[in-house]
N, C-alpha and C positions, 0 to 999 in steps of 0.2 A: 874516176873523179869527174865532177860536173864542171862546166864552164863557170868562171867566176868574174864578176865585175867588182872593181874597187871604187868606192865613192870617197873622195877626199873632202873632208868637211872644213869649210872656211868660216863656219859660224852662222849659216843661214837658219832661220826658224823653220824653213821648209825642206831642209836636207832629207828628212825622213820621207817626204813625198817622192823624192827621186827613187829612194829604195823601194817604195811601194810600187812605182811604175815598173821598175826592173823586175821585181818579183812577180808582178801581175803578168809579165811576159814569160814567166817560168824560167827565169835566169837567176841563179844564186848571186847574191851580192853581200858585201860587207862595208860598213861605214868605218873609216879610219880617220884620225886627225891629219890635217894637212902637213903637220910636222913629222909624220911617220918616217922612220929611217928608210932609206932607199932600198936596203936589203929586203925589207918586208914586201916590196913590190916585185921581187924577182921570184916568180912562180909561174911555171908553164901553164897552169890552169887559168891564170888571169888573162882574159881575152880583151879587156878594155878598162879604161880608167875614166871616171867622171869627176870633174872638179865642180864643187857646189858653188852657189852664190854666197854672199856674205855682206855684212853691214858696213864694213870699213872701206876706205879709199886706199887703193894700192900704193899711193905715193905718201900716205901719212906715216909718221914715225911709229914703229911697232906694229904695223899692219901685217896680218898673216901673209906668208910668202910660200914659195915652193922651190924645191931643188930642181934646177933646170935639167938635170940628168934624167928626170922622170920622162922627158920627151925623147930621150936617146935610145930607149929600149925597143922601139919599133911597135909598141902596143898602141892601138888607137886611143886617143884622148879626146873627150868631149868637155869643153869648158862652158859652164852656164853662168852668165852675167859676171860676177866677180871672178869666176874661173877663167873666163875669156880675158878679162882685164889683167889678171895677174900673169897670164901667158904673154900678153903684149908687153907688160912691164919688164919681166925678167928676160924677154927676148930682144930687148933693145928698141921696142916701139914706144909710143907715146900715149899716155892716158891723162886727161885733164878734166877739170870741172866743166860740165856742160852749161851752155847758156840757158837752156831750157831743160829742167828736170823732166824725165819721161817716166810717167807712172800710169798704169792702167792699160786698157785694151788699145792696141795699135794695129793698124793694117800694114803689113809688109809685103814686098814682092820677092819671091824666092826663085832660085834656079832649079827648076824641076828636073834637070838632068843630073843634079847632084844626088847621090844615094841617100843623103840625110832627108831629102824631101821627096823620095820616091813615092809615086802614087798620089801626090797632092796637087792641088791647083796652084797657079802662079800667085794668086792673092790669098794671104792667110791672116787671120786675126790672132794676135798673140798678146801676152801679158808682159808689159815692161815694168821694171821697178829699179831705176838707177838714176843717180845724179851726176855720174861721171861719163865721159865720152871717150871712146877709143878713136884716136886720130890716125894711128898707123900700127900695123903689125908686119914686120919684115917677112917677105916671102909669102904673103897671104893673097888669096883670091877671094873676092867678095861673092857670096852666094845668096845674100838677102840684104835688102835695104828698106828703109822707111824714109819719109820726108824729113824726119828729125834725126835719123840714125843711119848714116850712109854705110856703116859696117854693122848691120843688124845680125849678120852671120857671115863667117869666113871659114875657109879651110887653108891650112898651111901644110902642103904635101910633104915637105922635108921633115916635119915633126909628126906626121900622121895625126894632125890636130884638126878638130872641128870646134868652132866656137859660136855661141849664140848669145846675144845681148838680152834676150827675153827668157822667160821661164817656161819651158815646155812641160814641166812637172805639174803645174797647177791647172785646175779645171778651166780657168779662163782662157787658156790657150787652146783654141778649138781642136786642133789636131796634134796637140803636144804628145799624146800617147803614141801616135803613129811615128812621130819624129824620133822618140826615144827607142821605139821598137826597130826603126830603120837603123839607128846607130848600133843596136845590139845584133841584129840579124845581118843587115847588108854590109855594115862596115867592120864589125868585130867578128862576125861569123859564128855567133852563139847559136846552139841548136835548140835551146828552149826546152830542155828535157827535165828541168828541176821541178819537183813536186813536194808537197808537205810530207808525203810519205818518206821522201828522201831525207828531209830535215829530221824527222823522228829517228830514223836509223842512225844518222850522223850524230845527233845530239845524245842519243843513248850511249854511243861509243865514247863520245867526249866526256860525258858524266862519269862513266866507269873508269876512264883514264884519270880524270881529275881526282875522284874521291877514293879509288881503290877499294879496300875493304873497311874503310872508316865509316863511322855512323854519321848520318845526316839528319838534322831536324828542319822542319818546314813549318812556317806559320800559315796555318790553314784557316781561311775565313769562310769558305763555302762559296766564294765568288768564282767567276770563270777562270781568272788568271791562276789563283792558287790551287784551284781544284784540278785544272788540267796539268799544272806543274806537278802536283802530288801524284797523279796517275802516271805521268811520264817517268818520274823518279822511281815510283814503285815498280814500273816495268824494267827500269835500269838496274836497281840495286835491291829490290825486294825488301826483306825484313830489316835491312840496314837503314831504312827510312822510318822515322817517327814523326808524325804530324802533330804539332802542338796547336790545339784550338783554344784560343784565349777568348773568353767572354769578357769583353771590356765594358760591358754595361750599356753600350750605345749601338748594339746590333738591332736589326729589324725584328719585328714582332715574331716570336716563336722560332727565330733563326737558330738558336743554340740547339734545340731539340732536333730540328731538321738536319743539321750538319752531322750531328753525332749518329743519327740513324742511317744516313746515306753512306758515310765513309767507313764507320766502324762495322756496321752490320751488313750493308749490301756489298760494298767493294772489298772490305777486309783489310784495310790499311791500318797499321798501328796508329792509334789515336790517343793522345794524351790531352784530356780536357781540363782546363783551368778556369774556374769561375773567379775572376778578379774584378768583378763589378764594383765592389766597395772601394778597392784601391784606386781604380781609374776615376771614379766619381769624386773621390777625395782630392785627387790631383787636379781635377777640373774646377773644383769649387772656387768661385770668385773670379775666374778667368772669362774675359769677354773678347779679347783680341784673338782673331782667327789663327795667326801664326803661333801665338803662345799656346793655344789649345792643341794645335797640331803637334807642336814640339813636346808638350806635356804627355800626350798620348804616345808619341814616339819613344820618349825616354822611359816611360813606364813599360812599354812593350819590350824594350831591350832588357829592362830589369827582370821582367817575368821570364824571358828567354834564358837569361843567365842562371836564374834560380832553377829552372826546369832542366837545363843542361847538366847542372851540378847534381840535381836529384837523380836524373837518369844514370849518371856515372856512378853515384854512390850505391844505387840499387842494382848494380851489376849489369846495366844495359850496355856497357862498353863506352869507350871514350868518344865523346861527340866532337868532331873536328870541323863540320861544315854546317852553315845555315843556308837553306835553299829558299828562294823567293820567286814569286811570280811577277817580278817587276817588268813593266812594258816600256817600250821606247817613249811613248808620250809622257809617262811619269818622269823619265830621265830628262827629257828636253825641257819640261816645265820646272824641274827642280834645280837644275844646275847647268852650267855651260857644258855642252856636249864635248867630250874629249878635251876639256880645257879651253874650248873656243870662246868667242865673244857673244854667244847667245845670251839673252836676258833671262834671269830667274823670274818666273811667274808666281810660283808657290812651292812650298816644300812638301815632299811626300815622306811619310814616316819610314818607308821601306827603301829609300834611295839615299845613298851616300853615307860614308862614315861608319857603317856598321861593323866592318871587320875589326877596327881598332877598339870599339866599345865592347864587342862581344868576345873577342879573342877567337873568333871562328872564321874560317874561309867562306867566301860567298859562292854559291851555285845559283846562277841566274840564267836559266835556259831561254827565257823569252825577252832578254834585255833589249834586243833590237828587232822585236816583232810588234805587230799591231794587233788590236783586239780581234779583228776578223780573221787574222792568220791563226791566232790562238784558238779561236772557235773551230777552225778547220782542223787543227791538230786534235782537238777534243773529239770531233766526229771520227777522225781516223782511229783514235784510241778506243772508240766504242762507248763514250760517255753518253748518258741519256740527254735528250733535248732540254730537259728541265735544268740541267747544269750548263750545257753548252750555250744556250740562248738566254741565260740569266743576265739581267742588266748589270752594268758596272755599279760597283758600290765603293765609296772611298774608304781608304784604310782607317782614317779617324772616325768612320761610321757616322752616326747621326749627330755627333758633336759638331760637325761642320754644316749641318742642316738645322741646327738650333742656333739662331743668331742671338748672341749674348751669352749669359751664363747657362751652363749645363747643370741641371738638377735632376734628381730622380723623378720628380713629378713632370717636368717638362719633357723628359725622355719618354715617359709613359704616354703623354699626350701626342707626341709626334709619332711614336710607334703605332698608335691606333689610327691616326690620320693617314700615315704612309701605307698601312695595310689596306685601307679602303682604296687608295689610289691604285695600288698594284692589282687588287682584285678586280676593279672595274675596267682597267686597261686590258686585263686578261679576258674578261667576259666579252669585251668589245672585239676581241681577236686582233688587237693591235700590238701585241708583244714583239713581233718580228719587225714591224715597221718603225717602232720607236726605239731609239738608242737608250734613253733613260727617261723615266717618269717617276717623280717622287714629290713628297711634300716638304716644305720648309716652314719651320715655326719662327715667327717674327716676334720681336719684343715690342710689338705695337698693339695697344689695346684700343678698342673702339666700342661705342655704345650700340647695343642691339636690343631687340625685343623678342623674347621667347616665352610662350605661354602667358602672354599679356603682362609679363614682367620685364623690367629693365635689366639688361646684362652689360657687363663691362669686362670683356675677355679678349684673348689673344687673336691675332690674325694668322691665317695659314696661307702660304703662297704655294700654288701648284707650279711645277716645272716639268715640261716634257719637251724633248729635243729629238731631232733626227740627225744622224751622222753616220759616217762609215768607219772612222778611226778615232774619234774623240778630239782630234786636233782642231777641227772646225765643226760647227754645228748650227742648225737652224731650229727655231722654235717650231714645235709640231702644231699643225692646224687641226686640233682635235675638234670633233663634232660638238656643236653647242649642246646637244642633248646629253652627251657624255660628260661634258663639263658641269652641266646642271645636276646630273645624278651624283657625281663626285662631291660637289659642293653641298647638296642637300644631305647626303649621308654623313659627311664630316660634321656639319653643324648640328645635325640631329643626334648623332651617335657618340661624338667625342666631346666629353665634358672639358671645357676650358677654351674652346674655339667658337667664335660666333661670327666670323667673317672669313671668306675665301676669295683670293685674288689669283689671277693667272699671269705668269711671267712670259712676256713675248720678246725677250732679248736674245739675239743670236750670239754665237761665239766665232770670231770677235764681234763686238767689243767686250762682251761679258765673258765669263767662264761658265762652264756648265753648272758646277757647284756654286753656291753663293759665297762660300768661304774656302 
């Protein structure tokens, strides 16, 4: 068995970044709720525990807390921001509101003799984000301080505890990755021998244990997540997997034919194709609110799956017991509070939350706590072609959330044509690997134009292209002007219904990648 790090989540929006940093150091980790039973943490493979940050104040009524016995097992513990504050709070120390809230880049002085800061200079630039101040932690030794934070980092030898008031997991902390790796290697003694190949073997074994000889259906969209999940499940359970590919009428241009050819013909996976275009468009008729559109597609998606499961059963395909999904961690954290914690809901995803009760099926989600780049790495390990592995993310509700306002058959046709041009020109420019997502958005904004010496009054198309590593944060892509000009000219000349093209230069945050 591999070394394991447990991350206890206190509700931070960036808890997943801690997991990324740990995995990047080739150490396996799991994210668990801060309220997890103590018995869960009794495992000889657990080499360390990390306490995440969180939005609450430790002294507020109902604030997330921790069982003090976590510190009694002798396993090294690293507390980050709230994780450090809750350690002080339950250990008899004092946490109080700070006179000056500390947010942003801060220079601290560190004790370079401490293993947490091994190999680093005495002056470090870190990212602070807290309004409370730790005034005391019994038995602690200060190992870092700033002008506004005398206890910027401490160690409590009796508890095998290290605490930092800053966030080493974010990119703004210059040497945060080194600090986390020092905790893993120098303090916890992790060997760093975990690889994606190890995940594949372990996940195949887990899937076989979970589903046994029962049938599994998977919603296949042709995107990276569901495609890699399909191949992984096919490797695990073979013919007991049936992929249901639902054409919801808001797919990209020619997507339905491409998916059927790849998975049914080339890979040989059992594929059940359902053309439900009319059903989905009927459900979307008249809807303009983005959440209502997402939910309408989600509910219809569930209905189709129920019908298909029953049909497979009646046709002698065996009793379907499980639904598999390619849900990723960013989907989870944006849709619901992670593990019941206090994180904020940003937007709902049709494949996250509540499905077992609605479908009567157990869930198989092999990638629920993985990130897009990790899933791509798995796809490469499994031998999928680059055309699948490096395919750009595509939302579950499809083009419905890229059509602002009502979704109609004609508006879908217009956006499909425009989006195809965007993707083709990005590919021609050789920028597919550099850009996380590039797509078109159809706006319900008409403007006057002149085409062929005649007045036009047609819709506006917004171009969206971003760079990112995991989808949790993103920056707008600085596309060459010539490329933007080519895309604009082609869309206006070739797509009937659009006479103006604009470029979105909003980063995430404050915006989201998708417009809805």
